[in-house]
VEXDREN-2710 file (C-alpha; in Angstrom, 1 decimal):
% VEXDREN-2710
k/r/px/py/pz
1/MET/-8.8/5.8/-4.1
2/HIS/-6.1/4.4/-5.7
3/MET/-2.7/5.1/-4.8
4/ALA/0.8/3.9/-5.0
5/LEU/4.8/4.9/-4.5
6/THR/7.2/5.4/-6.7
7/HIS/11.1/4.9/-6.9
8/MET/11.6/9.0/-7.4
9/ASN/9.5/9.5/-3.7
10/THR/6.3/10.6/-5.7
11/ILE/2.8/9.0/-4.7
12/LEU/0.2/8.6/-8.3
13/ILE/-3.1/8.9/-6.9
14/PHE/-6.0/8.7/-8.7
15/ASP/-9.9/7.8/-8.6
16/GLN/-12.7/7.8/-11.1
17/THR/-13.2/9.5/-13.6
18/GLY/-16.9/9.9/-14.2
19/THR/-17.8/11.5/-10.2
20/GLY/-18.2/14.9/-11.8
21/PRO/-16.1/18.1/-11.0
22/SER/-12.7/17.0/-8.9
23/ALA/-11.0/19.7/-6.6
24/TYR/-9.1/20.3/-9.1
25/LEU/-9.9/22.7/-11.8
26/LEU/-7.3/22.1/-15.0
27/ASN/-6.6/24.6/-17.8
28/HIS/-7.5/22.3/-20.8
29/ARG/-9.6/19.6/-20.8
30/SER/-8.1/15.8/-21.2
31/HIS/-9.0/15.6/-25.0
32/GLY/-8.4/19.5/-25.8
33/GLY/-9.5/23.1/-25.4
34/GLU/-8.9/25.3/-22.8
35/CYS/-11.8/24.9/-19.2
36/HIS/-13.0/28.3/-17.4
37/GLN/-13.1/28.8/-13.7
38/ASN/-16.4/31.7/-14.7
39/HIS/-18.2/29.6/-17.2
40/ALA/-20.6/27.3/-15.0
41/ASN/-20.3/24.5/-18.3
42/ASP/-17.0/24.2/-17.6
43/LEU/-17.2/23.5/-14.0
44/ARG/-20.0/20.8/-14.4
45/ASP/-17.3/19.2/-17.3
46/SER/-15.4/16.9/-14.9
47/SER/-13.1/16.8/-17.8
48/CYS/-12.2/19.7/-16.7
49/PHE/-10.8/18.9/-13.7
50/ALA/-7.9/16.5/-12.6
51/HIS/-8.7/12.6/-11.4
52/SER/-5.0/11.9/-11.1
53/VAL/-2.7/13.8/-9.7
54/GLU/1.6/13.2/-8.7
55/TYR/1.7/14.0/-4.9
56/HIS/5.8/15.0/-4.3
57/ILE/6.6/14.2/-1.0
58/ASP/9.8/16.3/-0.5
59/THR/7.7/19.5/-1.4
60/ASN/4.2/18.5/-0.4
61/SER/2.8/19.7/-3.9
62/LEU/0.7/18.0/-6.7
63/ARG/0.9/18.2/-9.7
64/PRO/-1.8/17.2/-12.3
65/LEU/-1.9/14.4/-14.8
66/LYS/-4.4/13.4/-17.6
67/ILE/-6.1/9.9/-17.4
68/GLU/-8.0/9.0/-20.4
69/SER/-10.0/6.1/-19.2
70/ASP/-11.7/5.5/-16.4
71/PRO/-9.8/3.2/-13.8
72/PHE/-12.2/3.1/-11.4
73/CYS/-11.9/0.2/-8.7
74/SER/-9.0/-1.4/-11.4
75/SER/-6.0/-2.4/-10.3
76/GLY/-1.9/-2.0/-11.1
77/SER/2.1/-3.9/-10.7
78/PHE/4.9/-2.3/-10.5
79/LEU/7.2/-3.1/-13.7
80/SER/10.6/-4.3/-13.4
81/ASN/11.7/-0.6/-14.4
82/GLY/9.8/1.0/-11.9
83/THR/6.5/1.7/-14.5
84/LEU/3.1/1.2/-12.8
85/LEU/1.4/-1.2/-15.3
86/GLN/-3.0/0.0/-14.5
87/THR/-5.5/-2.4/-15.9
88/GLY/-8.8/-2.3/-16.4
89/GLY/-11.8/-0.3/-14.6
90/TYR/-15.3/1.1/-15.2
91/ALA/-16.9/1.4/-18.7
92/ASN/-14.2/2.9/-21.0
93/GLY/-12.3/1.5/-19.3
94/TYR/-12.9/-2.0/-18.7
95/LYS/-10.3/-3.4/-20.8
96/LYS/-7.9/-0.8/-21.3
97/ILE/-4.2/-1.0/-20.1
98/ARG/-2.3/2.0/-19.1
99/HIS/1.9/2.7/-17.4
100/PHE/3.2/5.4/-16.1
101/GLU/7.0/5.6/-16.0
102/PRO/8.1/7.9/-13.2
103/CYS/10.0/10.9/-14.1
104/ASP/12.3/13.6/-12.4
105/ASP/11.1/16.3/-14.8
106/GLY/7.4/16.9/-14.2
107/ARG/6.9/15.8/-17.8
108/CYS/6.0/12.0/-17.5
109/ASP/2.2/11.0/-17.6
110/TRP/-0.5/8.2/-18.2
111/ARG/0.1/6.6/-21.4
112/LEU/-2.5/4.2/-23.2
113/SER/-1.4/1.3/-24.4
114/LYS/-3.0/0.4/-27.6
115/ALA/-3.1/-3.2/-26.6
116/LYS/-6.4/-3.9/-24.8
117/LEU/-7.8/-6.7/-22.1
118/ALA/-9.1/-10.0/-23.2
119/LYS/-12.2/-9.4/-20.3
120/ASN/-13.7/-6.5/-18.4
121/ARG/-11.6/-6.0/-15.8
122/TRP/-13.7/-4.4/-12.8
123/TYR/-12.3/-5.4/-9.4
124/ALA/-9.6/-7.6/-10.6
125/SER/-6.3/-8.1/-9.0
126/ASN/-3.0/-8.4/-10.4
127/GLN/0.4/-9.9/-9.2
128/LEU/4.0/-9.6/-11.2
129/LEU/5.2/-12.4/-12.0
130/PRO/8.8/-14.0/-11.3
131/GLY/11.3/-14.5/-15.1
132/GLU/13.5/-12.6/-17.3
133/LYS/10.5/-12.1/-20.2
134/GLU/8.0/-10.0/-17.6
135/ARG/4.3/-10.4/-17.2
136/VAL/1.8/-9.2/-14.9
137/ILE/-0.9/-11.7/-14.3
138/VAL/-4.5/-10.3/-13.7
139/VAL/-7.3/-12.6/-12.3
140/GLY/-10.7/-12.0/-11.7
141/GLY/-13.3/-9.1/-11.9
142/LYS/-16.9/-8.2/-12.0
143/ASN/-18.5/-11.4/-14.0
144/ALA/-15.0/-12.3/-14.5
145/PHE/-14.4/-16.0/-14.2
146/SER/-10.9/-16.1/-16.0
147/TYR/-7.2/-14.9/-15.6
148/GLU/-4.9/-13.3/-18.2
149/PHE/-1.6/-12.5/-18.6
150/VAL/0.0/-8.9/-19.8
151/PRO/1.5/-9.1/-22.1
152/ARG/0.1/-12.2/-23.5
153/LYS/2.1/-15.1/-24.3
154/SER/3.5/-16.6/-27.5
155/SER/0.3/-18.8/-27.7
156/GLY/-2.2/-16.5/-28.0
157/ILE/-4.4/-17.2/-26.0
158/PRO/-6.4/-14.1/-24.3
159/SER/-7.8/-15.4/-21.0
160/TYR/-8.1/-18.3/-19.2
161/THR/-10.9/-19.9/-17.5
162/LEU/-10.8/-20.4/-14.1
163/PRO/-13.6/-22.6/-12.4
164/PHE/-11.9/-21.1/-8.8
165/LEU/-13.8/-18.3/-9.2
166/HIS/-16.9/-19.4/-10.2
167/ASN/-17.4/-21.9/-6.8
168/THR/-16.8/-18.9/-4.9
169/TYR/-18.9/-15.9/-6.3
170/ASN/-22.0/-15.2/-4.5
171/ARG/-24.5/-13.3/-6.5
172/SER/-26.7/-12.2/-3.9
173/GLU/-23.6/-10.7/-2.1
174/GLY/-22.3/-8.7/-4.6
175/GLY/-19.8/-11.4/-5.7
176/ASN/-18.1/-11.8/-2.0
177/ASN/-14.9/-12.8/-4.5
178/LEU/-13.8/-9.3/-6.2
179/TYR/-10.4/-8.2/-5.6
180/PRO/-9.3/-11.7/-5.0
181/PHE/-6.1/-11.8/-2.7
182/LEU/-3.0/-12.9/-4.6
183/HIS/0.7/-13.9/-3.1
184/LEU/3.3/-15.4/-5.0
185/SER/4.9/-18.0/-2.7
186/SER/8.3/-18.8/-3.5
187/ASP/8.2/-22.1/-4.5
188/GLY/6.7/-19.5/-7.5
189/HIS/3.2/-20.7/-7.3
190/LEU/0.3/-18.4/-6.9
191/PHE/-1.8/-17.6/-3.9
192/ILE/-5.1/-16.8/-5.0
193/PHE/-7.6/-16.0/-1.5
194/ALA/-11.2/-16.1/-2.9
195/ASN/-14.4/-15.3/-0.6
196/ARG/-13.2/-18.0/2.1
197/ASP/-11.7/-20.4/0.3
198/SER/-8.1/-20.4/-1.2
199/ILE/-6.0/-22.4/-3.7
200/LEU/-2.0/-22.7/-4.8
201/PHE/-1.7/-22.5/-8.1
202/ASN/0.6/-23.4/-11.0
203/TYR/-0.3/-20.3/-13.8
204/ARG/2.4/-22.0/-16.6
205/LEU/0.2/-25.0/-16.4
206/ASP/-2.8/-23.4/-15.8
207/ARG/-3.1/-25.8/-13.2
208/VAL/-4.4/-26.1/-9.2
209/ILE/-1.6/-27.5/-7.3
210/LYS/-3.5/-27.4/-4.0
211/THR/-6.6/-26.6/-2.6
212/TYR/-6.7/-25.4/1.1
213/PRO/-9.2/-26.0/3.7
214/ARG/-12.0/-23.3/4.3
215/MET/-11.0/-20.1/6.7
216/PRO/-13.0/-20.5/9.3
217/GLY/-15.4/-17.5/11.1
218/GLY/-18.5/-17.7/8.9
219/GLY/-19.1/-14.1/6.3
220/SER/-16.7/-13.1/3.7
221/ARG/-13.7/-11.6/3.7
222/SER/-13.6/-10.8/-0.4
223/TYR/-15.5/-7.6/-2.3
224/PRO/-17.6/-6.3/-1.0
225/SER/-17.2/-8.0/2.1
226/SER/-13.7/-5.7/2.3
227/GLY/-11.6/-7.8/4.2
228/SER/-7.2/-7.5/3.9
229/SER/-4.2/-9.4/3.1
230/VAL/-0.5/-9.3/3.5
231/ILE/1.5/-11.8/3.1
232/LEU/3.9/-12.2/6.5
233/PRO/7.8/-11.3/6.2
234/LEU/10.1/-13.9/3.7
235/ASP/13.0/-14.5/6.4
236/HIS/16.6/-15.7/5.1
237/ARG/16.9/-17.8/7.9
238/ASP/14.3/-20.5/6.7
239/GLY/15.7/-19.9/3.7
240/PHE/12.5/-18.2/2.5
241/GLN/10.7/-21.5/2.3
242/LYS/7.9/-20.8/5.3
243/VAL/5.3/-18.3/3.6
244/GLU/2.6/-17.9/5.7
245/VAL/-0.6/-15.2/4.6
246/MET/-3.1/-13.5/6.9
247/ILE/-6.8/-12.5/6.6
248/CYS/-8.4/-9.9/8.4
249/GLY/-11.7/-8.6/8.8
250/GLY/-14.4/-9.1/6.6
251/ALA/-18.5/-9.2/6.3
252/ALA/-21.0/-11.0/8.5
253/GLU/-23.3/-13.5/6.4
254/GLY/-25.8/-11.0/4.3
255/ALA/-24.2/-7.8/5.6
256/TYR/-24.5/-6.6/1.8
257/THR/-28.3/-7.2/1.3
258/ALA/-28.6/-5.2/4.9
259/ALA/-26.5/-2.5/4.2
260/ARG/-28.6/-1.9/1.0
261/GLY/-31.8/-1.9/3.3
262/GLY/-30.6/0.9/5.6
263/GLN/-29.2/-2.1/8.1
264/TYR/-25.7/-2.4/8.9
265/LEU/-24.5/-5.9/10.8
266/GLU/-21.5/-5.4/13.1
267/GLY/-18.3/-7.1/10.7
268/LEU/-15.9/-9.8/11.3
269/LYS/-13.4/-9.5/13.8
270/SER/-11.5/-12.8/13.8
271/CYS/-7.8/-13.0/11.8
272/GLY/-6.2/-16.3/10.0
273/ARG/-2.8/-17.0/9.2
274/MET/-1.1/-19.7/7.3
275/GLU/1.5/-21.5/6.4
276/ILE/1.1/-21.8/2.2
277/THR/3.9/-24.3/1.8
278/GLY/4.5/-27.3/3.1
279/HIS/2.3/-29.8/4.0
280/THR/0.3/-29.0/7.0
281/ASN/-2.0/-26.3/6.1
282/LYS/-4.3/-25.4/8.8
283/TRP/-6.2/-21.4/9.5
284/ILE/-4.9/-20.7/13.4
285/MET/-7.7/-17.6/13.9
286/GLU/-7.4/-15.2/16.1
287/ASP/-9.8/-12.0/17.3
288/MET/-9.1/-8.6/16.5
289/PRO/-9.6/-5.9/19.7
290/HIS/-12.8/-4.9/17.4
291/PRO/-14.9/-5.7/14.1
292/ARG/-13.0/-4.1/11.0
293/LEU/-13.6/-4.1/7.4
294/LEU/-12.8/-1.7/4.9
295/MET/-8.9/-1.8/6.4
296/ASP/-5.9/-1.5/4.7
297/MET/-3.0/-3.8/6.3
298/VAL/0.6/-2.0/6.0
299/ILE/3.8/-4.3/6.3
300/LEU/5.7/-2.2/8.6
301/PRO/9.7/-1.9/8.4
302/THR/10.2/-3.6/11.1
303/GLY/8.0/-6.3/10.4
304/HIS/4.9/-5.2/12.2
305/VAL/1.7/-5.1/10.7
306/LEU/-0.5/-1.8/10.9
307/LEU/-4.2/-2.6/10.1
308/ILE/-5.5/1.1/9.5
309/ASN/-8.6/2.8/8.3
310/GLY/-12.0/0.9/7.9
311/ALA/-15.5/0.6/9.7
312/GLN/-16.6/-1.6/12.4
313/ALA/-19.7/-2.7/10.5
314/GLY/-21.7/-3.1/6.8
315/ALA/-19.8/-4.0/3.9
316/GLY/-18.2/-2.0/0.9
317/GLY/-20.5/-0.3/-1.7
318/TRP/-21.9/3.1/-1.9
319/ASN/-23.0/4.2/2.3
320/ASN/-22.8/0.3/2.7
321/ALA/-21.0/1.1/6.3
322/ASP/-20.9/2.9/9.8
323/ARG/-19.2/2.8/12.6
324/PRO/-16.0/4.3/12.0
325/ALA/-12.9/2.3/12.5
326/HIS/-10.7/5.4/14.1
327/ASN/-8.2/3.6/16.0
328/PRO/-5.8/1.2/14.0
329/PHE/-3.7/-1.8/15.4
330/LEU/-0.6/-3.2/15.4
331/TYR/0.2/-6.4/14.7
332/ARG/3.1/-8.1/15.6
333/PRO/3.4/-11.9/13.6
334/LYS/5.9/-12.8/16.6
335/LYS/4.7/-12.7/19.5
336/PRO/2.5/-15.5/21.4
337/LEU/-1.2/-15.4/20.1
338/GLY/-3.3/-13.6/22.0
339/LYS/-0.9/-11.3/22.7
340/ARG/-0.5/-10.0/18.9
341/PHE/-2.4/-6.8/18.8
342/LEU/-1.8/-3.3/19.7
343/VAL/-4.5/-0.4/20.0
344/LEU/-2.8/2.5/18.8
345/GLN/-4.0/6.4/19.0
346/GLU/-7.4/7.1/17.5
347/THR/-8.3/9.6/15.2
348/ASN/-11.2/11.5/14.1
349/VAL/-10.9/11.4/10.8
350/ALA/-13.0/8.8/9.1
351/ARG/-11.7/6.6/6.5
352/MET/-14.5/4.4/5.1
353/TYR/-15.2/3.1/1.6
354/HIS/-12.1/4.5/-0.9
355/SER/-9.8/5.1/1.1
356/SER/-5.9/4.0/0.7
357/ALA/-2.7/3.6/3.1
358/ILE/0.7/3.2/1.9
359/LEU/4.5/2.9/3.3
360/LEU/6.4/6.1/2.8
361/PRO/10.6/5.8/2.6
362/ASP/10.7/7.1/6.4
363/GLY/8.5/4.3/7.9
364/ARG/5.2/6.9/8.0
365/VAL/2.1/5.6/6.2
366/LEU/-0.2/8.0/4.2
367/ILE/-3.7/8.0/4.8
368/GLY/-5.7/9.1/2.3
369/GLY/-9.1/9.1/0.2
370/SER/-12.3/8.1/1.9
371/ASN/-15.9/8.9/-0.2
372/PRO/-18.8/6.4/0.7
373/ASN/-21.2/8.3/-2.1
374/GLU/-21.4/8.1/-5.4
375/ARG/-20.8/11.5/-6.2
376/TYR/-18.2/14.1/-5.1
377/VAL/-20.2/15.6/-1.7
378/TYR/-18.4/17.3/0.6
379/HIS/-21.4/18.6/3.4
380/ASN/-24.4/17.6/4.8
381/VAL/-24.4/14.0/5.0
382/ARG/-23.1/11.3/7.6
383/TYR/-19.4/10.3/5.7
384/PRO/-18.2/13.1/3.2
385/THR/-15.3/13.1/0.5
386/GLU/-12.3/13.7/2.7
387/LEU/-10.1/15.9/0.3
388/LYS/-6.7/15.9/3.7
389/LEU/-4.3/13.6/3.0
390/GLN/-2.3/12.2/6.6
391/ALA/0.2/10.5/7.5
392/PHE/0.8/8.0/10.6
393/ALA/3.6/7.9/12.5
394/PRO/4.6/5.2/14.4
395/GLN/6.6/4.7/17.5
396/TYR/10.0/4.3/16.0
397/THR/9.3/7.8/14.3
398/ASP/9.6/9.9/17.8
399/HIS/13.3/11.7/18.2
400/ARG/14.1/10.2/21.2
401/PHE/14.9/6.9/18.7
402/HIS/17.2/9.0/16.3
403/SER/20.3/8.3/18.4
404/VAL/20.3/4.1/17.4
405/ARG/18.6/5.2/13.7
406/PRO/21.2/4.4/11.3
407/SER/21.9/6.9/9.1
408/ASN/24.2/7.7/5.7
409/ILE/23.7/5.2/4.7
410/SER/25.7/4.0/1.3
411/ILE/25.4/0.8/-0.6
412/ALA/28.0/-0.5/-2.7
413/SER/27.7/-3.9/-5.3
414/LYS/30.0/-5.1/-8.1
415/ASN/29.5/-2.4/-10.4
416/ARG/27.7/0.9/-8.7
417/PHE/28.3/3.0/-5.3
418/HIS/25.3/5.2/-3.9
419/ARG/26.2/7.4/-0.9
420/SER/22.4/8.2/0.3
421/ASN/22.0/12.4/1.4
422/ASN/18.5/11.0/3.2
423/ASN/19.5/11.2/7.1
424/PHE/17.6/11.2/10.3
425/MET/20.4/13.5/11.9
426/ASP/23.8/15.1/11.1
427/SER/26.2/12.8/11.0
428/LYS/28.3/15.5/12.7
429/SER/26.3/17.2/15.7
430/ASP/23.9/13.9/16.5
431/LYS/21.4/16.9/16.2
432/ILE/18.0/17.1/14.6
433/ASN/17.4/17.7/11.6
434/GLN/15.2/20.7/12.4
435/HIS/12.5/20.3/9.3
436/LEU/11.7/17.6/11.5
437/ARG/10.7/19.3/14.4
438/PRO/6.9/20.5/14.9
439/SER/5.7/23.7/14.4
440/ASN/2.7/23.7/16.4
441/THR/2.0/20.0/18.2
442/SER/-1.5/19.6/19.7
443/LYS/-2.5/16.7/22.4
444/LYS/-4.4/14.8/19.5
445/HIS/-2.3/15.7/15.7
446/SER/0.8/17.1/15.4
447/ASN/2.9/18.1/12.2
448/ILE/4.8/15.5/10.6
449/GLY/8.0/14.9/12.2
450/ALA/6.9/14.4/15.8
451/HIS/5.4/11.7/17.5
452/HIS/3.7/11.7/21.2
453/VAL/2.6/8.7/23.0
454/SER/-1.3/8.1/22.3
455/ARG/-4.2/8.6/24.5
456/ARG/-5.8/5.7/25.7
457/PRO/-9.2/5.4/23.9
458/SER/-12.7/5.6/25.6
459/ASN/-13.0/1.7/25.9
460/PRO/-9.3/-0.4/25.5
461/SER/-9.4/-4.0/25.8
462/LYS/-8.0/-5.4/28.7
463/LYS/-5.7/-6.9/26.9
464/ASN/-4.1/-4.6/24.8
465/SER/-3.2/-1.5/25.4
466/ASN/-2.5/1.7/24.0
467/ILE/0.9/3.0/22.9
468/GLY/2.9/4.7/20.3
469/GLY/1.9/5.9/16.9
470/HIS/-0.4/9.2/16.3
471/ILE/-2.2/10.0/13.1
472/ILE/-0.9/14.3/11.5
473/ASN/-2.2/15.9/9.1
474/THR/-1.2/17.7/6.0
475/ARG/-2.7/19.4/3.4
476/PRO/-0.8/19.7/0.1
477/ARG/0.0/23.2/-2.0
478/SER/-2.0/23.1/-4.4
479/MET/-5.6/21.7/-3.1
480/SER/-8.3/24.3/-2.3
481/ARG/-12.5/24.7/-3.1
482/GLU/-12.2/28.6/-2.2
483/LYS/-14.0/30.1/-4.6
484/GLY/-15.7/26.7/-6.3
485/HIS/-13.7/24.7/-7.4
486/GLY/-11.2/26.1/-8.5
487/PHE/-7.4/25.8/-8.7
488/HIS/-5.8/28.5/-6.1
489/PRO/-2.3/27.6/-4.8
490/LYS/-1.9/28.2/-1.6
491/LYS/1.0/27.7/0.6
492/SER/0.4/24.9/3.4
493/HIS/-0.1/25.5/7.2
494/THR/2.4/22.5/7.9
495/SER/5.0/21.2/7.2
496/SER/5.9/18.6/4.3
497/ILE/4.7/14.8/4.8
498/ASN/8.0/14.5/4.1
499/ASN/10.8/17.3/3.9
500/ASN/13.6/14.7/5.0
501/ILE/13.1/12.2/2.1
502/ASP/14.6/13.7/-1.9
503/ASN/15.5/10.8/-4.1
504/GLY/19.1/11.0/-4.0
505/ASP/20.9/9.5/-6.3
506/GLU/20.6/6.8/-9.0
507/THR/19.4/3.4/-7.8
508/ILE/21.9/0.2/-7.2
509/ASN/20.5/-2.6/-9.7
510/ILE/22.0/-6.2/-7.4
511/ARG/21.6/-9.4/-8.9
512/TYR/19.8/-12.0/-7.4
513/GLY/22.2/-14.1/-5.1
514/GLU/24.5/-11.5/-5.1
515/GLU/26.2/-9.9/-2.0
516/PHE/26.3/-5.9/-1.9
517/HIS/27.8/-4.1/0.6
518/VAL/25.9/-2.0/3.2
519/THR/27.8/1.6/4.9
520/PHE/25.8/3.2/7.8
521/TRP/26.6/5.7/10.6
522/LEU/25.3/5.3/14.4
523/GLY/27.5/6.7/16.0
524/ARG/27.7/4.4/19.0
525/LYS/28.4/0.6/19.9
526/LEU/25.9/-1.7/18.2
527/ASN/24.0/-3.3/20.9
528/ASP/21.6/-5.3/18.9
529/LYS/21.3/-7.3/15.6
530/VAL/20.7/-4.5/12.6
531/GLU/18.1/-6.2/10.4
532/PHE/18.6/-5.2/6.4
533/ASN/15.0/-5.4/5.5
534/ALA/13.7/-4.8/1.6
535/TYR/10.4/-3.7/0.8
536/ALA/8.1/-4.7/-2.3
537/PRO/5.9/-0.8/-2.5
538/PRO/1.9/-1.7/-3.7
539/PHE/-0.3/-0.4/-6.0
540/THR/-3.2/0.3/-3.1
541/THR/-7.1/0.4/-3.7
542/HIS/-10.1/-1.4/-1.4
543/SER/-8.2/-2.7/1.0
544/VAL/-6.0/-4.9/-1.5
545/SER/-1.8/-4.0/-1.8
546/MET/-1.5/-5.5/-4.9
547/ASN/2.6/-7.1/-4.8
548/GLN/3.5/-5.9/-1.4
549/ARG/6.0/-8.1/0.5
550/LEU/9.0/-7.8/3.1
551/LEU/12.0/-9.3/2.9
552/LYS/14.5/-10.1/5.7
553/LEU/18.1/-10.5/4.1
554/ARG/20.6/-12.1/5.1
555/SER/24.0/-9.8/6.4
556/SER/27.5/-12.2/6.5
557/LYS/29.1/-9.9/8.0
558/VAL/29.4/-6.7/10.3
559/LEU/31.9/-5.1/11.1
560/GLU/32.3/-2.0/13.4
561/GLY/34.8/1.0/12.0
562/ASP/36.2/4.3/13.5
563/GLY/33.9/7.1/14.4
564/GLY/30.5/4.9/14.7
565/TRP/30.8/3.7/11.1
566/VAL/29.9/0.4/10.6
567/ASP/30.1/-2.0/7.2
568/ALA/28.1/-4.9/6.0
569/VAL/27.9/-7.6/3.8
570/VAL/24.7/-8.2/2.3
571/GLU/23.6/-11.1/0.1
572/ALA/20.0/-10.6/-2.2
573/PRO/17.3/-13.1/-2.5
574/PRO/17.8/-15.9/-4.3
575/SER/15.8/-15.8/-7.1
576/ALA/12.7/-13.3/-8.9
577/ASN/10.1/-16.4/-6.7
578/VAL/11.3/-14.8/-3.5
579/ALA/11.3/-11.2/-4.7
580/PRO/9.9/-10.3/-8.3
581/SER/12.5/-7.9/-10.3
582/GLY/12.1/-4.5/-9.8
583/TYR/12.3/-1.5/-7.0
584/TYR/12.9/-2.2/-3.1
585/MET/12.6/-0.4/-0.1
586/LEU/15.7/-1.1/1.8
587/PHE/15.4/0.0/5.4
588/LEU/18.4/-0.8/7.5
589/VAL/16.4/-2.1/11.1
590/ASN/18.4/-1.5/14.2
591/GLY/16.8/-2.6/17.6
592/GLY/13.6/-2.2/16.3
593/ILE/14.0/1.7/15.2
594/PRO/14.6/1.7/11.0
595/SER/16.5/4.0/9.0
596/THR/15.2/6.1/6.2
597/ALA/14.9/3.6/3.2
598/GLN/17.3/3.9/-0.1
599/TRP/16.0/2.6/-3.2
600/ILE/17.6/-0.8/-4.4
601/ARG/16.9/-2.7/-7.4
602/PHE/16.9/-6.3/-8.2
603/VAL/17.4/-8.0/-10.9
604/HIS/18.3/-11.2/-13.4
605/ALA/21.5/-11.8/-14.4
END
């Protein structure tokens, strides 16, 4: 499962094309010719089924897309204009380059580039690089101990050998250095982590700047051991100079081989944090409440990190994992060591291999996927192919906090002015919008837009209380498997994932270092300092969120006006090293309660 949120508030969801029929029958094959629901041959023809869809958040509906090569276990990055650059995959997708440029008229689709990658890139990772001449670096992949640029540099060199990938390769354990973790440091260099080791890399000069200490804890962190990683929020208060990386979970030594023989070794429980800038680089280790792998780490608007999905034993790969990790964890980076993790409410849906999670503009987290089977299998297996979409609702989405949630947000730069209609509450009546309320709240799950305090898990850690946040279910309209595999429009029995989000007006372009104005309505006196946090939406697959980062921006002035209005002057990041150019979600966070995000775009002068 691959997922990415676009600046049009749509979500791209796609899978491999070679797994057989999906649950979405097309009218025509991807290469032409009609498809018929009552023809047995058509129901066995993979090309008669959608393997990529565009999910519309505001209408809770799907639109099928045509993807002409296999993107199985591929990589991606958003470009500065909002286009998703998608690279590699499996078989006929090994060297393919694809583009998806979001639109608002339902006519956009995948485009296959005439250019090709120099090497097969299966299980590679991408990072958008700074610089006015836009490039993405593609690193690694199965049997690819190199990196390359898209587009290629003027030197014409197709790819560059990276000895670090040879050094971290473990053949007997499926590689254990695939999908390497990439993070762009604010000095412009690239942090690369694979297996248990990491380097700081000058990709301009093809030179390793620094080799970091090996991460303690044994086992491996990279695919198929399948730990996860984030770059912790960058903060204006230190000039964005302190860059800290966090890596959690993974598989025990020998877990991949053992799993292939039916034995599932307990995963890694430890996390490591390391400041990659400065002269003192040391892993600071701490433990999660229980072991975890195959998970997603999502940076929330508050700067906390959500750890969700995954398993507690085994490794990545077909049917290689067991013991689903039903309880999400909330990690609070600023708390003292030993008090940073909280255990949140459990879900009853196993999200194992090939599951994904992404942050939505209203601060919730969309969860989808899970297919540890080689084909789409819906019955008579321990962990069937999962079609349901869910959303995790953090505690800050509760209606009790609407009175302190910034709304009616307007953004003005030197050239443009933007007034949002995306409000959590009506500014005149101070009442919660009715479509946010659930129609049928259960003790464990509710329709989207509601929140309740979660139940304590059956075996909670003494150090970690179970508080806020819960999983909510939805079924997108048009997604039904009744009467075979056909496509049958069907009204959802749940509310939309995000009825309170629409596309709004045109996004504001903001130059690096430029001040811009943010006006919002609070309806009460400010008691806490408001944060202005900009979030770069990632491309997410296989526990890796490529290009994900959050920046805490400086506000030089905050003025309270009449009627509950507040005007702030906010400063954009100083350079593309800190924030690669492109679309960001701007969250206003008042006392830990975020607004609905507004899309802004950081650009070069």
